[in-house]
N, C-alpha and C positions, 0 to 999 in steps of 0.2 A: 281519445285525445282531441282536444279542440283543434279546428283548422288553424293553419298558420297564416291564412290569408284573409282573415276576418277584418271588416272595416272598423274604424273608429267613429264614435259619436261624441258630440258635446253634450253637457249636461241639459242644455236647452233643447237639443234634439230629442234626447230620451224623455224629457218632461212633456213634449208635445204628443207623445204616444200613450194616451191614457183613456181611450175609448174602446168600446166593444169591438170596433173594427180594427184597431191596431193598439195593442197593449204591451208596452215594454216595462220591465223592471230591472234593477241592477242589484248585484251582490258583489260589494267591493268594486273592482274595476270591470267586472264582466257585465255584459248587457244581454238580457234574454227577452225573446219575443214569446209571450205566453198567451197570445190571442187565441189559439186553438185550444188551450187548456181551460179557457174561462168556464164553459158549460160543464166541464168534468170536474171542477174543483169541488171538493166535498162540502166546503162552506158556502158555496154558491159563488156566482160570478161577481156579485156586488162587493164581496169582500176583497177580491183581487183587484177590481177596478178602483177600489179605495186607495190602493197603493200603486196604481198605474203611473208610470213615469218616475217612480221614486225607488229608493234602496230599500230592500226588504230584509236586510241581514238581521236586524233586531227581531222582527216578527218571526222569522224562521227559527230563531233560538228561544223564543218565549214560549216555553212549554205550558205555562198558565193559560195562554190565549188559544194556543192550537198546536198540538204535537205533530210534527211533520215526520213522516216515515222515510225510509231510505228511497222508496219509490218515487216520492215527491222530489227528492234531489236528482234522481235519475231523469225525471221529466225536465227539470231545469237544465241539466247538462245537455239534453237533446235539443233544447230551445236556444242554445248560445248563438248569438247573431253578431257579436262584436265586443268591442272594449271601449271604455270611456276615454276620450281624448286627454292626453297630458296626465293620465293617472300614473302614479309613481310605480316603477318597476323595482321596488325596493324590499320585496319579501312581505310586505304588509297587505298587498292586494290579494283578493281572492283568486286562487288558481283553479279551483274546482268547486261547484256547488254541492258536490256529494258529501262534503264533510260538514256542511252546515256552519262553517266558521269563516271569518274574514282573515285567515292567516295563512292562505295558500302561498305558493311560490311563483314568482315571475321570472324563474330561471330554468333553464334546461341543462341538465348535466353540469350544473355549476357555473354556467355561462349566462350572463345577463341577456334577457330578451328585449329587443327593441319593440316598444309599445305600438309602433305604427304598422310594422310588418310582421311581428310575432316571430322574428328570426334572431337567432343567437350566433350563428356562425356561417362561414361560406359554404359549408356543406348543405345548409338549408335550401340554398339556391337550386340545388340539383336533386332534391327529393321530389319524387313523382307527386303531382297534384292529383287529388281525387276529383277527376274532371266532372262527374255528375254532381257530386256534393258541392263543388266550387260554384257551379252554375246555378244550383238550387239555392245556395246561400246568398250569392251576390248579384244574380240576375244581370250579369255583364256579358261575357262571351262564352259560347259553348265551344270548347277546345276540339270537339269532334267534327265541327263544321268550318267551312271557310271563314276566316276571321274578318277580312277587309269589308265584305258586304254586311256583316253584322254590325260593324262600326258605323257604316253608312246608313243603315236602316234602323239602328238601335234607338234613336231618339234621346241619346244620353245628353244630359247637362255637361257643361265643361268641367265643373267641379267633380261630379260623379266619375266621369271619364278619367281625369287626372288622378283621383284617388285610387281608381282600380288599376289603371295601366302601370302605375308605379308601385304596384304590390306584386312582387314577382311570383310567377308560377313555373312549373317545369312540366313539359309534355312527357307523357308515359314512355319509359324506355329510352329517354334521350333523343327520340325522333323529333322531326319537325312538324309542328302543327300546320294544317293546311292554311295558306294565306289567301290565294285566289281561288283555288279548287278547279282550275281550268288550265288550258295550254300555257298560260302565263306563269304557272307555278314554278317550272324549272328556272325561269329568270330571277326568281326571288331567292334562289339558293346558290351560295358561292362557297366552295371549299377554299381554305386559307391559301393553299399552294398555288391557286390560280392567279393570285395577285402578283407575286414576283414573276411567274411564268409569263404574264402578259405585259406588265409594265417595266420590268428590267430591260428587256430588249428595246422597248420603245424609248426609254430614257438613254440607253446606250447609243441608239441611232441618232437621237436628237443631239447629244453632245458631240458625236462624230461629225454631224453636219455643221454644227456651230463652231467646231474647232478651227474651221477655215477662217473665221473672222478674228482669231486671236494670235498675237505674235508668239506667246508662250503658253504652255500648258498651265503654268502656275496661275496666270491671270484668269484662265477659264475656270480653274479650280476654286479661285476666290469668289467669283460670281456664283458658282454652283453651291458653295457653302453659304453664300448670302441667302440664296433661295431656300436652302435647307433650314436656315435659322428663321426665315420668315414663316415658314410652314408651322413651326411650333406655336406661333402667335395665331395663325390662321386656324389651326386645330382648336385652340381655345375659343376663338370667336365663333366658329361653326357649331361647336358643341353647345356653347352656352346660349347663343342668340338665334340659331337656326333649329338645331335638334331639340333644344329645351326652350322653345318659344311658349312656355306654358302660361306665363302671366299675361302675355299679349295674344294668346291664342283666340282666334274668333270663336265665339260660342255657337257654332253651327256645324252641321255634319260635314261640310266640305273641309273645314279647318281641322276638325277632329280626325277625319280619314287621312288627310295629308300628313298630319303629325304621326298617326299610327304608322303609316307607310315608311316615313323617313326614319323614325327612331322609336316611336311608341312600342312597336312590336318587339324591339330589343329589350326594352325595360320590362315588358310584359313577360317575355320568355328569355331571360338573359344568358341561359346556358345553351340555346340552340346554336350549335356549332357551324350551321350552314347560313346563319343570318347574322354572324359576327363581323364579317368583313363586307366592304360595299360592293354590290354588283357592278361589273364593268360598265353596264349601260347607264347606271345612275351616276358613276363617277365621271363618265364622259359629259353627261348633262351638267353636273356641278362644275367640272373643270374648264368647260368652254368659256365661261365668263372670265375666268382668271387668265386663260391664254390671251384673250383680247385685252385684259387689263395690263398684263405684263408688257405686251407690245405697245400699249398706249403710253405706259410710264417710260419705257426705255425706247421709244419711237426713234430715237437717234441711232439705234444700232440693233438690228434684227438678231444678230448673233448673241448679244448680251441678253436680250429678252428671252430668247429661246433657252439659253444656259440657266438663267435664273428660274425659269418655269420648270426645267428639268430638275433642278435642285428641290423645288417645292414638291414635284411628284415623287421624287425619291423619299422626301420627308413623309408624304402620304403613305408610301408603301411601309415605311418603318412603323408608322402609327397603326396601320391596319394589322400588321403581323404582331406588333406589341399587344394590341387589343385582344387578339385571338389568344395569345399565349397567357395573358393575365387571367383569362377565364379558364383556360383548358390545359395548362402545362405546369409542371413543377419547375420553378425558376431558380436561377442562382440566388444566394443569399442576398446579394445587394438589390435584387429585383423584387424580393418578397414583400418589402414594405410598400412598393408601388402596387402590387397586386392587392394587398390589403386595402390600400387607399381607394383603388378603383372599385372594388367590390362593395366597400362601404357606400360609395356613391349610389349603388344599386339598391341596398337594403337598409341603409341608415338615413341618408340625406341626399335625395336626388337633386336638391336646389343648390348644392355646392359640390366642389370637387370635379371640375370640369376638365382638368388636365389629365391626359391618359399617358402620354410618354414623359411628362414632366409636371411637377407641381408648381414650377416657377410662376407661371402666369396667374394661378390661383392666389399666390401670395401677393403678387402685384396688385390684383384687382379685388382683393378682400374676399375671396370665395373658397378659401381653404377649409377643408373638412375638419371640424372639431369633433373628436371621438368622445360622445357623452357616455358611452357604455363600454366596459372592458370586454369586448367581443372576443371570442375564441376564433383564432385564425390559424389554419394549419399551414 
């Protein structure tokens, strides 16, 4: 069965591969690299090169020109390297070259397949990736080796990096792929329960100290809820404009490596349960400017600033736990649509759907996910 993490190509990209050094052909929506087969073709390499960069559906079915054996179709199946960009997943595209027809299915078990990622349901996110096959096909990252330095030394273009990092993989057995490969590795892994264990006592202490500045608990609660509400907007802003700084990402290894460390690794391995919540060290680094900002805005009252900040941190705790549960827990009925929404952000459209705890701000700023495929969600 074809890999579910194959890249997409434009028609122009395929058409450019028509030489003896790199020869692609298409059958329906499938793209095949037949370069290694040129010298083995019974009709000679020139006949294949005549169709380089083109669709060969008709010539494959033309018995008068050249009858193709089942072995020929098996060669094609082994040479599958991707799919045509924007090809309709409506049952008219070729699902397998082995039948010699352009009437294959772009569906898996009756569920529509997303043409970008090849995924049809949330379960696809947690199917083990063929690590060796994935690296051989995509020439991106070897999941057996520390990932961060591969990004740093990979020499990837921004476009190639974004295409690959937003094409989900799953490390074998549900374990965590190596990120640093050294003494820093433990700092990159955070179990979900560590978040409330660390931050709830800190929030409680902050509210206790700040309570001295309020005449009533109700007033303190009001500012706390204000900070909590502000967090939902901040969550959207951070997710969209920091973690998904894709369009404005510098096209250099420093920019790509920082993107990978902040959020790219999560989109690359979305079901890694130890990299779903923010490591405390990273949260402290990101939260420090907001501590200073809160006390700048509310400089007239330290107690108010601290209470608002505590409300924001509590919102973050709710966000991180929600994020984990959306990936790894069976949720109450009213949460299931939120789970579907977030997981579609991963394998349908990573450029929309930035809200995690709420879709509200996606609606306000026009980034609501529009589900183009009737994907099966359990």
